[in-house]
C-alpha positions as CSV (number, residue, x, y, z in Angstrom):
1,X,173.0,64.2,69.4
2,X,173.3,61.2,67.0
3,X,172.8,60.9,63.3
4,X,171.0,57.7,62.4
5,X,170.6,56.1,59.0
6,X,168.2,53.1,58.3
7,X,169.1,50.1,56.2
8,X,167.5,49.6,52.8
9,X,164.9,47.2,54.2
10,X,164.0,49.2,57.3
11,X,162.8,52.6,58.5
12,X,163.5,54.8,61.6
13,X,160.7,55.3,64.1
14,X,161.4,58.5,66.2
15,X,159.4,59.5,69.2
16,X,159.9,62.1,72.0
17,X,160.3,65.8,72.2
18,X,158.7,67.8,69.4
19,X,156.8,64.8,67.9
20,X,153.1,64.3,68.5
21,X,152.9,60.6,67.7
22,X,155.7,59.0,65.8
23,X,157.9,60.1,62.9
24,X,158.9,57.7,60.1
25,X,162.3,58.5,58.4
26,X,165.0,56.8,56.5
27,X,167.6,59.0,58.0
28,X,167.4,61.6,60.9
29,X,169.4,63.6,63.5
30,X,168.4,62.4,66.9
31,X,167.7,65.3,69.3
32,X,167.9,65.2,73.1
33,X,164.8,63.7,74.8
34,X,164.0,61.6,71.7
35,X,164.2,57.9,71.1
36,X,164.7,56.0,67.9
37,X,164.0,52.4,66.8
38,X,164.0,50.6,63.5
39,X,161.3,48.6,62.0
40,X,161.9,46.1,59.2
41,X,159.7,46.0,56.1
42,X,160.9,42.6,55.0
43,X,157.9,40.3,54.4
44,X,157.7,37.1,56.4
45,X,155.9,33.8,55.7
46,X,153.0,32.2,57.6
47,X,152.7,28.5,57.1
48,X,149.6,26.8,58.5
49,X,147.4,23.8,58.0
50,X,143.8,24.9,58.5
51,X,141.0,22.4,59.5
52,X,137.8,23.7,57.8
53,X,134.3,22.5,57.0
54,X,132.3,23.3,53.8
55,X,128.6,24.1,53.6
56,X,127.9,20.4,53.0
57,X,129.5,19.6,56.4
58,X,132.5,18.0,54.8
59,X,135.7,18.3,56.8
60,X,139.1,18.8,55.0
61,X,142.6,20.0,55.7
62,X,143.7,23.2,53.9
63,X,147.5,23.8,53.8
64,X,148.4,27.5,53.0
65,X,151.3,29.8,53.0
66,X,150.9,33.6,53.3
67,X,153.7,36.2,52.7
68,X,152.9,39.3,54.7
69,X,154.8,42.4,55.6
70,X,154.3,46.1,56.4
71,X,153.1,48.3,53.5
72,X,155.7,50.7,52.1
73,X,153.9,53.9,52.8
74,X,154.0,56.4,55.7
75,X,150.4,55.9,56.9
76,X,150.7,52.1,57.0
77,X,154.2,52.2,58.6
78,X,152.8,54.5,61.2
79,X,150.1,52.1,62.1
80,X,152.5,49.2,62.1
81,X,155.0,51.1,64.3
82,X,152.3,52.2,66.8
83,X,150.4,48.9,67.1
84,X,152.8,46.0,66.4
85,X,156.4,47.0,67.3
86,X,157.7,45.9,70.7
87,X,156.4,43.1,72.9
88,X,152.8,42.0,73.2
89,X,152.6,43.6,76.8
90,X,153.7,47.0,75.4
91,X,157.3,46.8,76.7
92,X,160.1,47.6,74.2
93,X,162.4,44.8,72.9
94,X,165.4,43.7,74.9
95,X,167.9,45.5,72.7
96,X,166.0,48.7,72.4
97,X,167.5,51.6,74.4
98,X,168.3,55.2,74.0
99,X,171.2,54.7,71.7
100,X,170.5,51.2,70.2
101,X,168.0,50.1,67.6
102,X,166.0,46.9,66.9
103,X,165.3,45.6,63.4
104,X,162.5,43.1,63.0
105,X,162.4,42.0,66.6
106,X,159.4,41.2,68.6
107,X,157.4,39.7,65.8
108,X,156.1,36.6,67.7
109,X,152.9,38.3,68.8
110,X,152.5,39.8,65.3
111,X,152.5,36.3,63.8
112,X,149.9,35.2,66.4
113,X,147.6,38.1,65.4
114,X,148.0,37.5,61.7
115,X,147.5,33.7,62.0
116,X,144.3,34.3,64.0
117,X,143.0,36.7,61.3
118,X,143.8,34.3,58.5
119,X,142.2,31.3,60.2
120,X,139.1,33.2,61.1
121,X,138.5,34.7,57.6
122,X,139.4,31.5,55.8
123,X,137.0,29.4,57.9
124,X,134.2,31.9,57.4
125,X,134.7,31.9,53.6
126,X,135.0,28.1,53.4
127,X,131.7,27.6,55.3
128,X,129.8,29.4,52.5
129,X,131.2,27.3,49.7
130,X,130.7,23.8,48.5
131,X,133.4,21.3,47.9
132,X,132.8,21.5,44.1
133,X,133.2,25.3,44.2
134,X,136.5,24.9,46.0
135,X,137.8,22.6,43.3
136,X,136.6,24.5,40.2
137,X,136.9,28.1,41.5
138,X,140.3,27.9,43.2
139,X,141.3,31.4,42.0
140,X,138.0,32.8,43.2
141,X,138.5,31.3,46.6
142,X,142.0,32.6,46.8
143,X,140.9,36.1,45.8
144,X,138.1,36.1,48.5
145,X,140.6,35.0,51.2
146,X,143.1,37.7,50.2
147,X,140.4,40.4,50.1
148,X,138.9,39.5,53.4
149,X,142.3,39.1,55.2
150,X,143.7,42.2,53.6
151,X,140.7,44.2,54.9
152,X,141.5,43.1,58.5
153,X,145.3,43.7,58.1
154,X,144.8,47.3,56.8
155,X,144.2,48.4,60.4
156,X,147.6,47.1,61.4
157,X,149.4,48.6,58.3
158,X,150.2,45.1,56.9
159,X,150.0,43.9,53.3
160,X,149.6,40.5,51.7
161,X,152.3,40.0,49.1
162,X,151.4,36.5,48.2
163,X,149.0,33.7,49.2
164,X,149.6,30.1,48.1
165,X,146.8,27.7,48.8
166,X,148.1,24.1,48.4
167,X,146.2,21.0,47.5
168,X,143.2,20.1,49.7
169,X,143.8,17.0,51.9
170,X,141.6,14.5,53.7
171,X,141.3,14.7,57.4
172,X,142.0,11.6,59.4
173,X,139.2,9.1,58.8
174,X,138.1,10.7,55.5
175,X,138.8,9.4,52.0
176,X,136.8,12.0,50.0
177,X,139.8,13.3,48.0
178,X,141.3,9.9,47.5
179,X,138.1,8.7,45.8
180,X,138.0,11.9,43.7
181,X,141.6,11.3,42.6
182,X,140.8,7.7,41.7
183,X,137.8,8.8,39.7
184,X,139.8,11.4,37.8
185,X,142.5,8.9,37.1
186,X,140.1,6.4,35.6
187,X,138.4,9.1,33.5
188,X,141.8,10.3,32.1
189,X,142.8,6.7,31.3
190,X,139.5,6.0,29.4
191,X,139.8,9.3,27.5
192,X,143.4,8.5,26.5
193,X,142.2,5.1,25.1
194,X,139.5,6.9,23.1
195,X,142.0,9.5,21.8
196,X,144.4,6.8,20.7
197,X,141.6,5.0,18.8
198,X,140.5,8.3,17.2
199,X,144.1,9.2,16.1
200,X,144.5,5.7,14.6
201,X,141.2,6.1,12.8
202,X,142.2,9.6,11.5
203,X,145.5,8.2,10.1
204,X,143.9,5.4,8.3
205,X,141.2,7.6,6.8
206,X,143.8,10.2,5.7
207,X,145.9,7.4,4.1
208,X,142.9,6.0,2.3
209,X,141.9,9.5,1.2
210,X,145.3,10.2,-0.3
211,X,145.3,6.8,-2.1
212,X,141.8,7.5,-3.4
213,X,142.9,10.9,-4.7
214,X,145.9,9.3,-6.5
215,X,143.6,6.7,-8.1
216,X,141.1,9.5,-9.2
217,X,143.9,11.4,-11.0
218,X,145.1,8.3,-12.8
219,X,141.5,7.6,-13.8
220,X,141.2,11.1,-15.2
221,X,144.3,10.6,-17.4
222,X,143.3,7.2,-18.6
223,X,139.6,8.2,-19.3
224,X,140.5,9.2,-22.9
225,X,142.2,6.0,-23.9
226,X,139.5,3.4,-24.5
227,X,135.9,2.4,-23.9
228,X,137.0,-0.6,-21.8
229,X,138.2,1.9,-19.1
230,X,134.6,2.1,-18.0
231,X,134.6,-1.5,-16.8
232,X,137.9,-0.9,-14.9
233,X,136.4,2.2,-13.3
234,X,133.5,0.1,-12.2
235,X,135.9,-2.3,-10.5
236,X,137.7,0.6,-8.9
237,X,134.4,2.0,-7.6
238,X,133.5,-1.4,-6.1
239,X,136.9,-1.5,-4.4
240,X,136.4,2.0,-3.1
241,X,133.0,1.1,-1.8
242,X,134.4,-2.0,0.0
243,X,137.1,0.2,1.6
244,X,134.5,2.8,2.6
245,X,132.3,0.1,4.2
246,X,135.3,-1.1,6.2
247,X,136.1,2.4,7.5
248,X,132.4,3.0,8.4
249,X,132.3,-0.4,10.2
250,X,135.4,0.5,12.2
251,X,134.0,3.9,13.1
252,X,130.7,2.4,14.1
253,X,132.4,-0.1,16.4
254,X,134.4,2.7,18.0
255,X,131.1,4.7,18.6
256,X,129.5,1.6,20.1
257,X,132.4,1.1,22.4
258,X,132.2,4.7,23.6
259,X,128.4,4.4,24.2
260,X,129.0,1.1,26.0
261,X,131.6,2.7,28.3
262,X,129.3,5.6,29.0
263,X,126.3,3.4,29.7
264,X,128.5,1.2,32.1
265,X,129.5,4.3,34.0
266,X,125.9,5.5,34.3
267,X,124.8,2.0,35.3
268,X,127.4,1.9,38.1
269,X,126.3,5.3,39.3
270,X,122.7,4.1,39.3
271,X,123.7,1.0,41.3
272,X,125.5,3.1,43.9
273,X,122.6,5.4,44.2
274,X,120.2,2.5,44.6
275,X,122.4,1.1,47.4
276,X,122.3,4.4,49.2
277,X,118.5,4.6,48.8
278,X,118.2,1.0,50.2
279,X,120.3,1.9,53.3
280,X,118.2,5.0,53.8
281,X,115.0,2.9,53.5
282,X,116.3,0.3,56.0
283,X,117.2,3.1,58.5
284,X,113.7,4.6,58.1
285,X,112.2,1.1,58.6
286,X,114.1,0.5,61.8
287,X,113.1,3.9,63.1
288,X,109.4,3.2,62.4
289,X,109.7,-0.3,64.0
290,X,111.3,1.2,67.1
291,X,108.6,3.9,67.3
292,X,105.8,1.4,67.0
293,X,107.3,-1.0,69.6
294,X,107.8,1.9,72.0
295,X,104.2,3.0,71.6
296,X,103.0,-0.6,72.2
297,X,105.1,-0.8,75.4
298,X,103.7,2.4,76.7
299,X,100.2,1.2,76.0
300,X,100.9,-2.1,77.8
301,X,102.3,-0.4,81.0
302,X,99.4,2.0,81.1
303,X,97.0,-1.0,80.9
304,X,98.9,-2.8,83.7
305,X,98.7,0.2,86.0
306,X,94.9,0.6,85.4
307,X,94.4,-3.1,85.9
308,X,96.1,-3.0,89.3
309,X,93.5,-0.5,90.5
310,X,90.5,-2.5,89.4
311,X,89.0,-5.6,91.0
312,X,90.1,-9.1,90.3
313,X,87.5,-9.6,87.6
314,X,88.4,-6.4,85.9
315,X,92.0,-7.3,86.3
316,X,91.4,-10.6,84.5
317,X,89.4,-8.9,81.8
318,X,92.1,-6.2,81.4
319,X,94.7,-9.0,81.1
320,X,92.7,-10.5,78.2
321,X,92.2,-7.2,76.5
322,X,95.9,-6.5,77.0
323,X,96.9,-9.8,75.5
324,X,94.6,-9.3,72.5
325,X,95.8,-5.7,71.9
326,X,99.4,-6.9,72.1
327,X,98.8,-9.7,69.6
328,X,97.0,-7.3,67.3
329,X,99.7,-4.7,67.5
330,X,102.4,-7.3,66.7
331,X,100.4,-8.6,63.8
332,X,99.8,-5.1,62.5
333,X,103.5,-4.3,62.9
334,X,104.5,-7.5,61.1
335,X,102.0,-6.9,58.3
336,X,103.0,-3.3,57.7
337,X,106.6,-4.3,57.7
338,X,106.1,-7.0,55.1
339,X,103.9,-4.7,53.0
340,X,106.6,-1.9,53.1
341,X,109.3,-4.4,52.1
342,X,107.2,-5.8,49.3
343,X,106.3,-2.3,48.0
344,X,109.9,-1.3,48.1
345,X,111.1,-4.4,46.2
346,X,108.3,-4.0,43.6
347,X,109.2,-0.3,43.0
348,X,112.9,-1.2,42.8
349,X,112.3,-3.9,40.2
350,X,109.9,-1.7,38.2
351,X,112.6,1.1,38.1
352,X,115.2,-1.4,36.9
353,X,112.9,-2.7,34.2
354,X,112.1,0.8,33.0
355,X,115.7,1.8,32.9
356,X,116.7,-1.3,31.0
357,X,113.9,-0.8,28.5
358,X,114.8,2.8,27.9
359,X,118.4,1.9,27.5
360,X,117.7,-0.8,24.9
361,X,115.3,1.5,23.0
362,X,117.8,4.3,22.9
363,X,120.5,1.9,21.6
364,X,118.2,0.5,19.0
365,X,117.2,4.0,17.8
366,X,120.8,5.0,17.6
367,X,121.9,1.9,15.6
368,X,118.9,2.2,13.2
369,X,119.5,5.9,12.6
370,X,123.2,5.3,12.0
371,X,122.6,2.5,9.5
372,X,120.0,4.6,7.6
373,X,122.4,7.5,7.4
374,X,125.2,5.3,6.2
375,X,123.0,3.7,3.5
376,X,121.8,7.1,2.3
377,X,125.3,8.5,2.3
378,X,126.7,5.5,0.2
379,X,123.8,5.7,-2.3
380,X,124.2,9.4,-2.9
381,X,128.0,9.0,-3.2
382,X,127.7,6.3,-5.8
383,X,125.1,8.3,-7.8
384,X,127.4,11.3,-7.8
385,X,130.4,9.2,-8.9
386,X,128.3,7.6,-11.7
387,X,127.2,11.0,-13.0
388,X,130.7,12.4,-12.8
389,X,132.1,9.5,-14.8
390,X,129.3,9.8,-17.4
391,X,130.0,13.5,-17.7
392,X,133.7,12.8,-18.3
393,X,132.9,10.2,-20.9
394,X,130.5,12.5,-22.7
395,X,133.1,15.2,-22.7
396,X,135.7,13.0,-24.3
397,X,133.2,11.8,-26.9
398,X,132.3,15.4,-27.7
399,X,136.0,16.2,-28.4
400,X,136.1,13.2,-30.7
401,X,132.9,14.1,-32.6
402,X,133.8,17.7,-33.1
403,X,131.9,19.5,-30.4
404,X,128.6,19.4,-28.6
405,X,126.5,19.4,-31.8
406,X,128.2,16.3,-33.0
407,X,127.6,14.7,-29.6
408,X,123.9,15.5,-29.7
409,X,123.6,14.0,-33.2
410,X,125.4,10.9,-32.1
411,X,123.2,10.5,-29.1
412,X,120.1,11.0,-31.2
413,X,121.3,8.3,-33.7
414,X,122.1,6.0,-30.8
415,X,118.6,6.4,-29.3
416,X,116.8,6.3,-32.8
417,X,115.5,9.8,-32.2
418,X,115.1,10.6,-35.9
419,X,113.2,7.4,-36.5
420,X,110.9,8.1,-33.5
421,X,110.3,11.7,-34.8
422,X,109.3,10.3,-38.2
423,X,106.9,7.8,-36.7
424,X,105.4,10.5,-34.5
425,X,104.8,12.8,-37.5
426,X,103.2,10.0,-39.5
427,X,101.0,9.0,-36.5
428,X,99.9,12.7,-36.2
429,X,98.4,12.8,-39.7
430,X,97.3,9.2,-39.8
431,X,93.5,8.9,-40.1
432,X,92.9,12.4,-41.4
433,X,91.0,12.7,-44.8
434,X,91.4,16.3,-45.9
435,X,88.9,17.5,-48.5
436,X,90.4,19.4,-51.4
437,X,88.2,21.5,-53.5
438,X,89.3,22.9,-56.9
439,X,87.3,25.9,-57.9
440,X,87.2,27.1,-61.5
441,X,86.3,30.8,-61.6
442,X,85.9,31.1,-65.3
443,X,87.9,31.6,-68.5
444,X,91.1,33.5,-68.1
445,X,91.5,34.1,-71.9
446,X,91.5,37.3,-73.9
447,X,87.8,38.2,-73.8
448,X,87.5,39.3,-70.2
449,X,83.9,39.7,-69.0
450,X,83.2,42.7,-66.8
451,X,81.0,40.7,-64.5
452,X,83.5,37.9,-64.1
453,X,84.6,38.8,-60.6
454,X,81.0,38.8,-59.3
455,X,80.3,35.6,-61.1
456,X,83.4,34.0,-59.7
457,X,82.4,35.0,-56.2
458,X,79.0,33.4,-56.4
459,X,80.5,30.3,-58.1
460,X,82.8,29.8,-55.1
461,X,80.0,30.0,-52.5
462,X,78.3,26.6,-53.0
463,X,81.6,24.5,-52.8
464,X,82.6,26.6,-49.7
465,X,79.2,26.0,-47.9
466,X,79.4,22.3,-48.8
467,X,82.9,21.9,-47.4
468,X,81.9,23.7,-44.1
469,X,78.9,21.5,-43.7
470,X,80.9,18.2,-44.3
471,X,83.7,19.1,-41.9
472,X,81.8,20.9,-39.1
473,X,78.1,19.9,-39.6
474,X,77.0,23.5,-39.9
475,X,74.7,24.8,-42.7
476,X,74.2,28.4,-43.8
477,X,70.9,30.0,-43.0
478,X,68.0,29.7,-45.5
479,X,68.0,33.4,-46.4
480,X,71.6,33.1,-47.7
481,X,70.9,30.2,-50.1
482,X,67.3,31.0,-51.2
483,X,65.9,33.4,-53.8
484,X,62.5,35.0,-54.0
485,X,60.1,33.6,-56.7
486,X,57.5,35.4,-58.7
487,X,54.9,35.2,-55.9
488,X,57.1,36.8,-53.4
489,X,58.0,33.4,-51.7
490,X,61.5,32.3,-51.0
491,X,63.2,29.2,-52.4
492,X,64.5,26.9,-49.7
493,X,67.6,24.8,-50.1
494,X,67.5,21.1,-50.2
495,X,68.6,20.9,-46.6
496,X,65.7,23.1,-45.4
497,X,65.1,21.0,-42.3
498,X,68.7,21.5,-40.9
499,X,70.0,24.5,-39.0
500,X,73.7,24.3,-38.1
501,X,73.6,20.6,-38.7
502,X,70.5,20.0,-36.4
503,X,67.2,18.9,-37.9
504,X,64.0,20.8,-36.8
């Protein structure tokens, strides 16, 4: 009987009498007819360089390092102890015996199994992804590999502690990643130049803005001193406008340089694409030429075999037909080849012309829109500055004249408003000839007549009717101005032929 204790990074695996399968312990008393061995749970690294191919049939080299070890739980340790301890042929390690233990020995076949699992799962995942996805979704690819490999390793009681996928590399004879690196370097360099120009522009604009604010504060303080300050403010506004124009010109040049760089890159990309299409068209043309020539040879040999079986006359006739067909086939082939080449060149030139025209039209539209926006912005800015300065001047003048009412009177005097109002009032009544009637309704002395009110009323009617007729052209009806005579007839007024100013 022996008492065994495992190290901190290992476990005891006990088999034998009284144990159905295996028993995992940290410490145990070994009974007779039992054996004990130690398994290490220390993780170990697997370094490999995997040759894989993406879904676009692009080959690349994938260096990777995996840190793998047994899981620290009884179920996983049991699987590991049963399946992976010892040698690959099932025999125990050299140092394992009844009284001795082995720690972490016999792992060569474990490494082979794990490497096979990693290579198989990694290749299967890479074959479903594009090269662009491998670059942009590196973490997603890593997680997929870990998940797939871990699923296979669970049956052996192993666990992935870490997976490190290094930079992708070109296989011998391939320069794919070299070209991508060169492209990224050129893009970063161009962007750095743009950032430096933008930072310089921001600094100059900020400095000019602070200087402009200082000048504005000085102008506010000096606005109350004299009327001549208006001219100086005008000179200052002109200087500010010149400075603003210079800044806008610099910004416009920077924008044009950016656009030119972008257009150059696009043009280069189009040229490369055009070269690829040309090569593809040349390959297709060679294939068509080879197919046509092969068909012509087959037809010629068939004609020769048939001509051998015919008589001499038919043979000569077949020779003539064969020669004619051969000449026609060659002429047709030559004509179709030239037509295809001419059509290809015409389409290529037409595409280049359309691209150049669209490019120039886009640049012209952009420049026109930019200049119109700049002009509108400067116009609105100057109008706002002028209104602001006028408001400041009117405020100072109102303080001097004793308030807004004094300012209004001053402006009305400056603009001859009172004189204009007088002229307008005079013009309003000019040409009018009002008729003034003075009615005398009788004596207002001591002897008041009782019928005076009635008499006064009837005395006022004739002048009233006369005034109404002269000013409006309307006459009273005849029954109002006539009186019945002794015969019962009515007396008609002098204007008996007129009714409301109209003669009947």
